[in-house]
C-alpha positions, -999 to +999 in steps of 0.1 A: -491-008-677-526-021-672-526-006-638-519+028-652-548+025-676-571+015-648-559+045-628-567+068-657-601+054-663-631+074-651-640+069-615-677+065-608-687+086-578-709+081-550-699+049-531-686+047-496-656+028-508-644+033-543-625+002-555-605+013-585-569+012-595-557+038-569-558+013-541-533-011-556-512+018-568-511+032-533-502-002-519-473-005-544-462+030-534-462+021-497-443-011-503-418+008-525-414+036-500-410+011-471-383-007-491-365+026-499-367+038-464-354+005-451-325+005-475-316+041-472-323+049-436-333+021-413-305-004-422-277+021-418-292+035-386-298+000-374-262-009-382-249+021-363-272+013-333-260-024-334-223-013-337-229+011-308-245-016-287-216-039-295-191-012-286-210-005-253-212-042-244-175-047-253-166-016-233-186-028-204-170-062-205-136-046-207-144-023-178-156-052-157-125-072-165-103-042-157-122-036-125-116-072-115-079-068-123-078-036-102-095-054-073-070-083-076-041-059-077-055-040-047-058-072-028-022-082-038-009-048-027-028-050+006-012-084+011+023-070+003+017-040+025+007-064+054+038-084+048+060-053+047+044-040+079+051-074+096+087-073+083+092-038+095+078-047+129+102-077+130+131-054+121+121-029+148+117-056+173+152-070+164+167-035+166+151-030+200+165-064+212+200-055+198+198-021+215+189-037+248+217-063+244+242-035+236+230-015+266+234-044+289+268-052+275+279-016+280+264-015+315+282-048+324+315-034+309+310-001+329+303-021+361+333-043+355+355-012+349+341+005+380+347-027+401+383-030+387+389+007+393+375+003+429+397-027+435+427-009+422+419+021+444+413-001+474+447-019+468+464+015+464+448+028+496+458-004+514+494-001+501+495+035+511+481+026+545+507-001+550+534+023+538+521+050+562+519+025+590+554+012+584+567+048+582+547+058+614+559+026+631+595+036+623+589+072+635+571+059+667+601+036+674+625+064+668+605+088+689+601+063+717+638+057+716+644+094+718+620+098+747+635+069+765+670+083+760+659+117+773+642+102+802+672+081+811+695+110+807+675+132+829 
């Protein structure tokens, strides 16, 4: 209250700096305004900024962690793909070997069948040759007997 009385008192004029009650009153107003601004605006804005920074840092940390997980999964999948390719190559190689084995077996069976058929044909030809030889020998003997009989009769 005394400050208010001092503020209302007459002000002598003429000095470079007038030191009266307005200076402390202005200082109190600045402190009060600073306190009100701090309570009403700066703290809530500061809290929002801090929350946002916390959210950003948390999001960044989560993103880094997820990126590390993705890189690990990518490495695991690359390893699995490499294993699958090797397994597929082994299966293909096995199939080629099996195909080659079956081809050789079929070729050997065909050769054996051809040889057997050739031997049977050779035996049949030999048998027919012997049969024809025997038959011709009989006909030759008969014809020579007929020729001899005719020559002796003439």
